[in-house]
C-alpha positions in Angstrom: -92.5 -197.7 -65.6 -91.9 -196.0 -69.0 -89.1 -193.5 -69.2 -88.7 -191.5 -72.4 -86.7 -188.6 -73.6 -87.3 -186.1 -76.3 -85.9 -183.1 -78.1 -88.7 -180.5 -78.1 -89.0 -177.5 -80.4 -91.3 -174.6 -79.4 -93.4 -172.6 -81.7 -91.6 -169.4 -82.8 -91.0 -167.2 -79.8 -92.7 -169.6 -77.4 -89.8 -171.3 -75.6 -90.5 -169.7 -72.2 -94.2 -170.6 -72.4 -93.3 -174.2 -73.5 -90.9 -174.6 -70.6 -93.7 -173.3 -68.2 -96.3 -175.7 -69.8 -94.0 -178.7 -69.6 -92.8 -178.0 -66.1 -96.3 -178.0 -64.7 -97.2 -181.4 -66.2 -96.9 -184.5 -63.8 -94.1 -186.8 -64.8 -92.1 -184.2 -66.8 -88.6 -182.9 -66.3 -87.2 -180.3 -68.6 -83.7 -179.1 -69.4 -83.9 -175.9 -71.6 -81.0 -175.0 -73.8 -79.1 -171.8 -72.9 -78.4 -170.7 -76.4 -80.9 -172.5 -78.8 -84.7 -172.8 -79.2 -84.7 -176.4 -78.0 -85.7 -178.2 -74.8 -84.8 -181.7 -73.6 -87.8 -183.4 -72.0 -87.7 -186.5 -69.9 -90.9 -188.2 -68.9 -91.3 -190.8 -66.2 -94.7 -192.3 -65.7 -95.9 -195.2 -63.5 -97.6 -197.2 -66.3 -98.4 -197.3 -70.0 -101.9 -195.8 -69.6 -100.5 -192.8 -67.8 -97.9 -192.4 -70.5 -100.6 -192.5 -73.1 -102.5 -189.8 -71.4 -99.4 -187.7 -71.0 -98.6 -188.1 -74.7 -102.1 -186.8 -75.7 -101.6 -183.8 -73.4 -98.2 -183.0 -74.9 -99.5 -183.1 -78.5 -102.2 -180.6 -77.5 -99.8 -177.9 -76.2 -100.2 -174.8 -78.4 -96.6 -173.8 -77.5 -95.1 -177.0 -78.9 -94.0 -177.2 -82.6 -92.2 -180.6 -82.7 -91.6 -183.6 -80.3 -88.9 -186.0 -81.3 -88.2 -189.1 -79.2 -84.5 -189.8 -78.5 -84.8 -192.7 -76.1 -87.5 -194.9 -74.7 -87.5 -197.7 -72.1 -90.2 -199.6 -70.3 -89.5 -201.9 -67.3 -92.5 -204.0 -68.1 
């Protein structure tokens, strides 16, 4: 079960849209910053294949500018 965390930067002016996009994705939990244009994203997926699929979906979000992993753990 992979669990990863990221600092996520939205495209200019797209923080609310990014939060909406991320919060609707299976396996994602977000913590938006109150005073900066940054979001903390934690993903929790059942297996590596699901994680790979999620990664592809994240990279295709038009509201996302940058995704920087801060922590990763897999129980396998």
